[in-house]
C-alpha positions as CSV (number, residue, x, y, z in Angstrom):
1,M,28.4,11.7,-11.5
2,S,25.4,9.9,-10.2
3,E,22.7,12.6,-8.8
4,L,22.4,12.1,-5.4
5,F,19.6,12.2,-3.0
6,V,19.3,11.8,0.7
7,A,16.4,10.7,3.1
8,L,16.0,11.3,6.6
9,I,13.9,8.6,7.8
10,H,12.0,8.9,11.3
11,H,9.7,5.5,10.0
12,P,10.9,2.8,10.7
13,V,13.6,3.5,13.2
14,L,15.3,1.5,16.0
15,D,15.2,2.9,19.7
16,R,17.8,2.5,22.3
17,N,16.2,-1.3,23.3
18,G,16.0,-2.1,19.4
19,R,12.1,-2.2,19.3
20,V,10.4,-0.5,15.6
21,I,9.8,3.1,16.8
22,T,8.6,6.6,15.1
23,S,10.9,9.1,15.9
24,A,10.5,12.8,16.6
25,I,11.6,15.7,14.0
26,T,14.2,18.0,15.4
27,S,14.8,21.6,13.7
28,L,18.6,20.9,14.3
29,D,18.2,17.9,11.8
30,L,16.5,19.8,9.6
31,H,19.0,23.1,9.3
32,D,22.4,21.1,9.8
33,L,21.4,18.0,6.9
34,A,20.0,20.9,4.6
35,R,23.3,23.2,4.8
36,S,25.5,19.8,4.7
37,S,23.7,18.5,1.5
38,C,23.7,22.4,-0.1
39,T,27.3,22.4,0.6
40,Y,27.9,18.9,-0.9
41,G,25.6,19.0,-3.9
42,V,22.4,17.0,-2.6
43,R,19.8,17.4,-5.6
44,A,16.7,17.1,-2.5
45,L,16.9,16.1,1.3
46,Y,13.5,14.3,2.0
47,V,12.2,14.4,5.7
48,V,10.1,11.5,6.0
49,H,7.4,11.2,8.7
50,P,4.5,9.1,8.7
51,V,2.7,11.8,11.1
52,A,1.0,14.7,9.5
53,A,1.7,17.0,12.6
54,Q,5.2,16.0,12.6
55,R,5.0,17.0,9.1
56,E,3.3,20.2,9.7
57,F,6.1,21.2,12.5
58,A,8.8,21.1,10.3
59,R,7.1,23.1,7.3
60,T,6.7,25.7,10.1
61,V,10.3,25.3,10.6
62,I,11.7,25.6,7.4
63,D,9.0,29.0,6.3
64,H,10.5,30.5,9.1
65,W,13.6,31.0,7.4
66,R,12.8,30.8,4.2
67,I,9.8,33.0,4.2
68,G,9.5,35.0,8.1
69,Y,11.5,36.7,9.8
70,G,14.4,34.1,9.5
71,R,14.4,35.0,6.0
72,N,15.6,38.5,6.7
73,F,18.2,37.4,9.7
74,D,20.0,34.8,8.1
75,S,19.5,34.7,3.9
76,R,21.8,32.2,3.2
77,R,19.9,29.6,4.8
78,V,17.0,29.9,2.3
79,E,19.1,28.0,-0.6
80,A,19.8,25.5,1.7
81,L,16.7,24.7,3.5
82,E,14.9,25.1,-0.4
83,L,16.2,21.8,-0.7
84,I,14.1,20.1,1.8
85,E,10.8,18.2,1.1
86,I,8.8,16.9,3.6
87,V,7.1,13.8,2.8
88,A,5.3,10.6,4.4
89,D,7.1,7.9,3.6
90,L,9.8,6.3,1.7
91,E,7.8,6.0,-1.4
92,A,6.9,9.4,-1.7
93,A,10.9,10.1,-1.2
94,L,11.3,7.8,-4.1
95,A,8.9,8.9,-6.3
96,A,10.1,12.4,-6.1
97,S,13.3,11.6,-6.7
98,E,12.2,9.7,-9.8
99,R,10.7,12.3,-11.2
100,A,14.0,14.7,-10.4
101,A,16.4,12.4,-11.9
102,G,14.1,11.1,-14.4
103,R,14.9,7.0,-13.2
104,R,14.7,5.4,-10.0
105,P,17.4,5.9,-7.1
106,E,19.3,3.1,-6.0
107,M,19.1,3.0,-2.1
108,V,22.4,3.6,-0.1
109,Y,21.8,2.1,3.7
110,T,23.8,3.8,6.1
111,S,23.9,2.8,10.1
112,A,26.3,2.7,12.7
113,R,26.3,-1.1,13.2
114,A,27.2,-2.0,9.6
115,D,29.4,-4.5,8.8
116,G,30.6,-5.2,5.2
117,G,29.0,-3.3,2.6
118,M,30.7,-1.5,-0.1
119,S,33.7,0.6,1.3
120,F,33.5,4.3,0.6
121,A,35.8,4.6,-1.8
122,A,34.1,2.5,-3.6
123,M,31.1,3.6,-3.8
124,R,32.4,7.1,-4.7
125,E,34.0,5.2,-7.9
126,R,30.7,4.0,-8.8
127,M,29.1,7.3,-8.0
128,H,31.4,8.9,-10.4
129,A,31.3,6.1,-13.3
130,D,27.7,5.4,-13.1
131,A,25.0,8.3,-13.4
132,A,22.4,6.1,-11.4
133,P,20.8,8.0,-9.3
134,M,21.5,7.5,-5.2
135,L,19.3,7.9,-2.3
136,I,21.2,7.8,0.6
137,L,19.1,6.4,3.8
138,L,19.8,8.3,7.1
139,G,18.0,6.9,10.3
140,T,16.8,8.7,13.2
141,G,16.7,7.3,16.5
142,F,19.3,4.4,17.0
143,G,19.4,3.8,13.1
144,L,16.9,2.2,10.4
145,A,15.0,-0.3,11.4
146,P,16.1,-4.1,9.7
147,E,13.6,-3.9,6.9
148,M,14.8,-0.9,5.2
149,R,18.8,-2.6,5.2
150,E,16.9,-5.3,3.1
151,R,15.6,-2.5,0.6
152,A,18.6,-1.5,-0.4
153,N,20.8,-1.3,-3.0
154,F,24.0,-0.9,-1.4
155,I,25.5,-1.0,2.2
156,L,27.7,1.3,3.5
157,P,30.0,0.7,6.2
158,A,29.6,2.0,9.6
159,I,31.6,5.3,10.4
160,R,34.6,4.4,12.8
161,G,36.0,6.8,15.1
162,A,39.6,6.6,16.7
163,G,38.5,4.5,19.6
164,E,35.2,2.5,20.0
165,Y,33.0,5.2,21.1
166,N,30.2,5.3,18.2
167,H,27.0,7.6,18.8
168,L,27.1,10.1,16.4
169,S,24.1,12.4,15.4
170,V,22.1,11.6,12.5
171,R,23.6,15.2,11.8
172,A,27.3,14.4,12.0
173,A,27.0,11.4,10.0
174,G,25.5,12.7,7.4
175,S,28.0,15.2,6.3
176,I,30.9,12.8,7.2
177,I,29.3,10.4,4.6
178,L,28.5,13.4,2.4
179,D,32.4,14.5,2.7
180,R,33.7,11.0,1.8
181,L,31.8,10.3,-1.1
182,C,31.6,13.8,-2.8
183,G,34.0,16.0,-0.8
184,R,37.5,17.4,-2.1
């Protein structure tokens, strides 16, 4: 099976009006996506943010649980949080995943508004048949900016629920995507 990496992108992402922005890192995203990534065998979770102060915030949150008081409070989080690598941009995430996998990963674009693309079943099949590493791009805010779609090798369809409402948190969407690609 392909080695799997995840990038949680904070720039370039969209705001509710479709403008390109930089969103803030949230500790909930760090914890929940790390735990989901660990559960589904992700090799690394890259937290991508161009602002140094935001990257430092993420390091502080992670270090609290890895080496601070939190380690003794709930040591199970350590394993998951150790998957996180904090980087300034997508290029750094690509370089790190290439070093880890031995070859450049193929990028997989996700969006709540994506139409078409490769079905989850077809992507899962490809991951089992092809040894090419995959980097799944998850967008914060109101999703990834259009230029991220243009850079991707593959596009996954939007997650659709029972009704018309479709505004999952990135944590929930990321977990569903990982389950559809790697779950049993």
